[in-house]
C-alpha positions in Angstrom: 88.7 122.9 78.1 92.2 122.2 77.0 94.8 121.0 79.7 98.5 120.5 79.5 100.0 118.0 81.9 103.8 118.2 82.5 105.4 115.1 84.1 102.7 113.1 82.4 104.5 109.7 83.0 105.0 110.1 86.7 102.6 108.6 89.2 100.6 111.9 89.8 100.7 112.7 85.9 99.4 109.4 84.9 96.3 109.6 87.1 95.7 113.2 86.3 95.7 112.4 82.6 93.2 109.3 83.3 90.8 111.6 85.3 91.0 115.0 83.5 90.8 113.4 80.0 87.2 112.1 80.7 85.9 115.8 80.3 88.6 117.6 78.8 91.1 117.7 75.9 94.4 116.6 77.6 98.0 116.6 76.4 100.3 114.9 78.5 104.3 115.3 78.2 107.3 114.2 79.9 111.0 115.3 79.8 111.5 113.3 76.4 108.8 115.5 74.9 109.0 118.8 77.0 112.0 119.9 79.2 110.5 122.6 81.6 114.0 124.1 82.0 114.2 125.2 78.5 112.0 128.3 78.3 112.1 128.1 74.4 110.6 124.6 74.6 108.0 125.8 77.0 106.9 128.7 75.0 106.6 126.4 72.0 104.6 123.8 73.6 102.2 126.2 75.3 101.9 128.4 72.0 101.2 125.6 70.0 98.7 123.7 72.1 97.0 126.8 73.7 95.9 125.2 77.0 93.5 126.9 79.4 95.1 125.2 82.4 98.7 123.7 82.9 99.3 121.2 85.5 102.8 120.9 86.5 103.7 117.4 88.1 107.2 117.5 86.7 109.9 117.7 89.6 113.3 116.6 90.7 112.1 114.4 93.9 115.3 112.4 94.4 115.7 114.1 98.1 119.0 112.8 99.0 120.3 113.2 95.5 119.4 116.8 95.5 122.1 117.5 98.1 124.7 116.7 95.7 123.0 117.7 92.5 121.6 121.1 93.7 122.1 122.8 90.2 119.9 120.0 88.8 117.3 120.2 91.7 117.1 124.0 91.1 116.7 124.0 87.5 113.8 121.6 87.4 112.1 122.6 90.7 112.7 126.4 90.6 113.4 127.5 87.2 111.1 125.1 85.4 108.0 126.4 87.2 109.1 129.9 86.6 109.2 129.2 82.7 105.6 127.7 82.9 104.3 130.3 84.8 105.8 133.1 82.7 104.4 131.3 79.5 101.1 130.7 81.1 100.7 134.4 81.9 101.7 135.3 78.2 99.1 132.9 76.7 96.3 133.4 79.3 96.6 129.9 81.1 96.3 129.1 84.8 99.3 127.2 86.1 98.7 124.3 88.8 102.0 123.7 90.4 102.4 120.7 92.8 104.5 121.4 95.7 105.7 119.6 98.9 105.6 119.1 102.7 109.4 119.8 102.5 108.9 123.5 102.5 108.2 123.3 106.0 111.0 122.5 108.7 108.6 119.7 110.5 109.4 121.4 113.7 105.8 121.3 115.1 105.0 118.6 117.7 102.8 115.9 116.1 99.9 115.7 115.6 99.8 119.6 115.3 99.7 120.2 111.5 100.7 122.8 109.1 98.4 125.2 107.6 98.7 127.3 104.3 99.7 130.5 106.0 102.3 129.0 108.3 105.8 130.2 107.7 107.9 128.1 105.4 111.5 127.0 106.6 112.9 124.2 104.3 115.9 122.2 105.8 117.0 120.4 102.7 118.0 121.3 99.1 115.0 119.7 98.1 112.8 121.6 100.1 114.5 124.8 99.3 114.3 124.3 95.6 110.6 123.5 96.0 110.0 126.8 97.8 112.0 128.7 95.1 109.6 127.2 92.7 106.7 128.4 94.6 107.9 131.9 95.0 108.7 131.9 91.1 105.3 131.0 90.3 103.8 133.8 92.5 106.3 136.3 90.9 105.5 135.4 87.4 101.8 135.1 87.3 98.6 135.9 89.4 96.8 133.1 88.0 98.0 130.0 89.8 97.2 127.4 92.1 100.1 125.8 94.2 99.2 122.3 95.7 101.3 121.1 98.7 101.1 117.4 99.1 103.0 114.8 101.0 104.1 111.2 100.9 102.5 110.4 97.7 102.1 107.0 96.3 100.2 105.4 93.2 100.3 102.6 90.7 102.5 104.4 88.2 106.3 105.0 88.8 108.5 104.1 91.9 107.6 105.1 95.6 107.8 103.9 99.2 105.2 101.2 99.1 106.5 99.4 96.0 110.0 99.4 97.6 108.8 97.8 100.6 106.9 95.2 98.7 109.9 94.5 96.5 112.2 94.0 99.4 109.8 91.9 101.5 108.8 89.5 98.6 112.7 88.9 97.8 113.3 87.7 101.6 110.2 87.6 103.9 112.4 86.8 106.6 114.7 89.9 106.3 114.5 92.4 108.9 113.5 95.7 107.4 114.0 98.8 109.6 111.6 101.6 108.9 111.4 105.1 110.5 108.9 105.4 113.2 109.5 108.9 114.4 108.4 110.9 111.3 104.9 111.8 110.9 102.9 112.4 107.9 99.8 111.8 105.7 100.2 108.9 103.0 98.6 110.3 99.9 97.0 108.4 97.1 97.8 110.1 93.8 94.6 108.9 92.4 92.7 110.9 95.1 95.0 114.0 94.5 94.1 114.0 90.8 90.4 114.0 91.8 90.9 116.9 94.0 92.9 118.6 91.0 89.8 117.9 89.0 87.5 119.6 91.5 89.7 122.7 91.8 90.0 123.3 88.2 86.1 122.9 88.0 85.6 125.3 90.7 88.3 127.8 89.5 90.4 127.6 92.6 93.2 130.3 93.2 96.0 130.5 95.6 98.0 127.9 97.8 96.3 124.9 99.0 97.2 121.9 101.0 96.0 118.7 99.5 97.0 115.5 101.6 95.0 112.5 102.9 93.1 113.0 106.1 94.7 111.5 109.3 98.4 110.6 109.9 100.9 108.0 110.6 104.5 107.2 110.5 106.5 105.5 107.8 106.6 102.3 109.9 102.7 102.3 110.3 102.4 102.9 106.7 104.6 99.8 105.6 103.1 97.7 108.2 99.6 98.6 107.3 100.3 98.1 103.5 102.0 94.7 103.8 99.5 93.4 106.2 96.6 94.4 103.6 98.6 93.0 100.9 98.7 89.7 102.9 102.5 88.9 102.4 104.7 87.7 105.1 107.2 90.5 106.4 109.6 91.4 109.2 109.1 95.1 109.2 110.7 96.6 112.5 110.5 100.4 113.9 113.6 102.4 114.0 114.4 106.2 114.8 115.4 108.7 112.3 119.1 108.5 114.1 118.9 105.0 113.4 118.5 105.4 109.7 120.7 108.4 108.6 120.1 110.0 105.3 122.1 112.6 103.2 119.2 115.0 103.4 117.5 116.1 106.5 113.7 115.2 106.5 111.0 117.1 108.3 110.0 115.0 111.6 106.2 116.3 111.2 104.9 116.5 107.7 101.2 116.7 108.7 99.4 119.2 106.5 95.9 120.5 107.2 93.7 120.9 104.2 92.3 124.1 105.8 91.6 126.2 102.5 90.0 123.1 100.8 87.7 122.7 103.9 86.9 126.2 104.2 85.7 126.3 100.5 83.8 123.2 100.6 86.1 121.6 98.4 87.9 118.9 100.2 87.6 115.5 98.6 90.7 113.9 100.5 89.8 111.0 102.5 91.4 109.0 105.5 94.8 107.6 104.4 93.9 104.0 105.7 90.6 104.1 103.5 92.5 105.0 100.5 95.3 102.4 101.0 92.9 99.8 101.5 91.0 100.9 98.2 94.5 100.9 96.5 95.5 97.4 97.7 92.0 96.1 96.7 92.4 97.5 93.1 95.9 96.9 92.4 97.1 93.9 94.6 97.8 91.4 92.0 99.6 94.1 89.7 101.8 95.3 92.5 102.9 91.6 93.3 103.3 90.8 89.6 105.5 93.9 89.0 107.4 93.4 92.1 108.3 90.0 91.1 109.2 90.9 87.8 112.0 93.3 89.0 115.6 92.1 88.4 117.2 90.5 91.5 
């Protein structure tokens, strides 16, 4: 099978390539090779390679920046998926589009979770642009999978865990405030890539939630990670009100992988178990990369 990965240099795209290339012919492209907001580039790439499946990991994910760069967010997160879906339909390919917990408002009381059929109601520009992308895919093709995930981390690219480690290594005595009243399921990009492989093999269709099992807060995630990394730290809990941001974030981002479980395809594991495996595999590399960052 021939697979095209868009956003191939990001943390999910990198893991998708590593896993999918084991059994398939894979071409990974990033912005410098394919701008998904340009329909002519999209047409040329898909016509030239002829993929059976397109995995769209490309997105504008700077949540706060989306509030001031809404036009860019809309182009990448809504128009880009529309271009991919339209071309996928013309050339007989399936589109797998990665979406987000931000399509929900987070108003449910934790630990109540969101399922695929719950009503969407984004409260930020990022969330609205991602929901528009979902709708654009549905309008342009019938052969799609939309995977909503949340709180993604991995070894490739920047993420919350790397930021926490970098700040801590620079000054272990520095008090770092981390929000402790937003709930979600920290999800390892490698595990999600394995889930994507499973869905491709099983010919999945439609909307799926795909996050780690269990849930926690950002403070719990930071504390657990730094404890497992065995580095001195001074992480302290705070409220969302104590740490204001430009974009409104869902207070509850817990997604239930209901459709994966109903179809017997759920590969997602408990977030703490995945975090332990992530640290065991990458601890030395994470520390080395954090120390190499300019101070």
